[in-house]
Every structure is written in structure tokens, then in C-alpha cells.
Residue, then its C-alpha position, 0 to 999 in steps of 0.5 A: m499500499s502506497a503512503e498516498t493511500s496509506l494516510g487519511l483520516a481512518h489512518f490518523i485514528d488508527q494511529t494517533d494516542a487516547v489525546g487524540l482519539a479524545l479529542f476527536l470524539t469530543l468534535i463528534g460529539m459537539s457536532v451531534l448535539s449541535w445539529t440535534v439542536l439546530l434540527c430541532k429548534a428549526w422544526r419547532f420554529w416551523q411548527q409554532g411559525r404555521q401554528s402562529r398564522t392559524f392563531l392570529s387569523h382566527f383571533w382578528r376574524a373572531p366576533s369577540i374576545g370572548d370567542v377568543h377564550v373559547h377557541l383557546q379553551e377548545q383548542g389548546v395554546r400551541d404558540p407564542f401568541g396564543e399563550l400570550s392571549w390565554q394568560a392575559l385573558q386569565a390574567q384579566a379574570h383572575h384579577a377581577r374575581w381575587s384581587a383584593d386576596s393578595l399582594a399579588l394582585a394588587g394595583t389596577p386590572q391594569e397594571y396587573l396585567t401588564r405584569t402578566l404580559r411582561k412576564t409571559l414575554d420573559e418565559v417565551a424569550a427564554r424557551q426560544e433561546s434555551g439551546l443557543t448557549l450550546l451552539a455559541t459554545v460549539a461555535s467559538t471552541a471546535p476551532f481551538v479543540g480541532l488546531f490543539g488536535t492538529v498541534w498534538g499530531v504534529y508534535h507526535a509526529l515531529a517526535a517520531i520522525g526525529m527518533s527514526g533519525s529520518g527527515s525527508l520531505d515525503q516522511v515529513a509531510g505525509p504526518v504533518g498534512e495528516a495531522l491537519i485533519m484535525t482542523g478541518v474537522g473542527l472547522a467542519v463542526a463550528i461552521p454550522a453551528v456559527v450559521g444556525y446560531n445566527a439564523l436562530s437569534r436573528g428569527n427570535r428577534q423578529l418573534s420578540a419585536r412581534l409580540d411585543a406589538f401583539a402584546f401592546e395591541l392586545f393590552t389596549f384590547l383587554s383595557t379599552g375593549q377596542a382593538l386597534a386594527r382588524r389585521t390578517 
């Protein structure tokens, strides 16, 4: 078997020591975790977008807020906009019934409704951002893990060449070039994590802006009984 055919990823894994193998398996684990988060978040984001469009279409076409309440009771809460509406309706009814029984319900109905909407928005934002820390960690550390693997492989390759007493170009370039595989693996793990993190962060910012606007209109509707505008 020639040197060209004997060198490669399989040969590198077979010849590396425990540290190199541990670094390689770490990168594989990081890749699996990041792709799992990416696919789950992307699927959930698409699903929430479809369910949000359905709910908002029903909300703005409903003849009354009571009809929205019945719809949420029958269909359940399936999206952030539905959750915001449900929590607001529950808060309004809860304050009207128990406002004098606890400090948590102190204040006017509008103040309690504002606190409920803000709390729900924070909870939705926290759920949407779950998993992004993992993607950011993989994106920032995977290249360095790969670089560490390359440095470790180059060190052992040069040490073996030095012990053999022969330093011809083919004996040096092969093992050193093979060690660069770890840098490539690190970049292959980091790049999808970076792209996915940026895409999901942008989607979360857009969703937060839409939820803020909807919360303002929902607050106005529940406080005054009049909607700002009907939307499709």
C-alpha cells in the first residue's frame, strides 16, 4: 500500500494516541449536539410559525374576545401568540375575582395585566433562546479543539521522525499533513453552529418584536374594549 493511500482520516484515528482520539470524539460529540439542537429548533420554529399564523387569523376575525377564549379552551395553547392571549385573559378574569386577596394582585387591572404580559413575554423569550448557548459554545470552541488536535498530532509526528533519524520530505509532509485533519474537522463542526446560531437569533429577534407589538394591541383591546386594527 502506498503512502498516499495509507494516509487519511482512518489512518490518523488508527495511529493517534488517547489524547488525539479523545479530541476527535469530543468534536464528533459537539457536532452531534449542535446538529440536534439546530434541527429541533428549526422544526419547532417552523411549527410555531404555522400555528401562529392560524391563531392570529382566527384572533383578528373573531367577533368577540369571548370567542377567542372559547377557541383557546377548545384548541389549547399551541404558539406564543396564543399563550400571550390566554395568559392575558386569565389574568383579567383572575384579577376581577381575587384582586383583594393577595399582594400579587395589587394595583389596577391594567397594572396587573401589564405585569402578566411582561412575565409571559420573558418566559417565551427564555424558551426561544434555549439551546443557543450550546451553539455559541460549539461555534467558539470547536476550531480551537481542532487546532489543539493538530498541534498534538504534529508534535507526535515530528517526535517520531526525530527518533527514526530520517527527515526526508515525504516522511515529514505525510504525518504533518495528516495532523491537519483535526483543524478541518474543528471548522466543519463550528461553521454550521455559527450559521445556525445567527439564523435562530435573527428569528428570535423578529418573533420578539412581533410579540411586543401584539402584546401592546392585546393590552389596548382588553383595557378599552377596542382593537387598534383588524389584521389577517
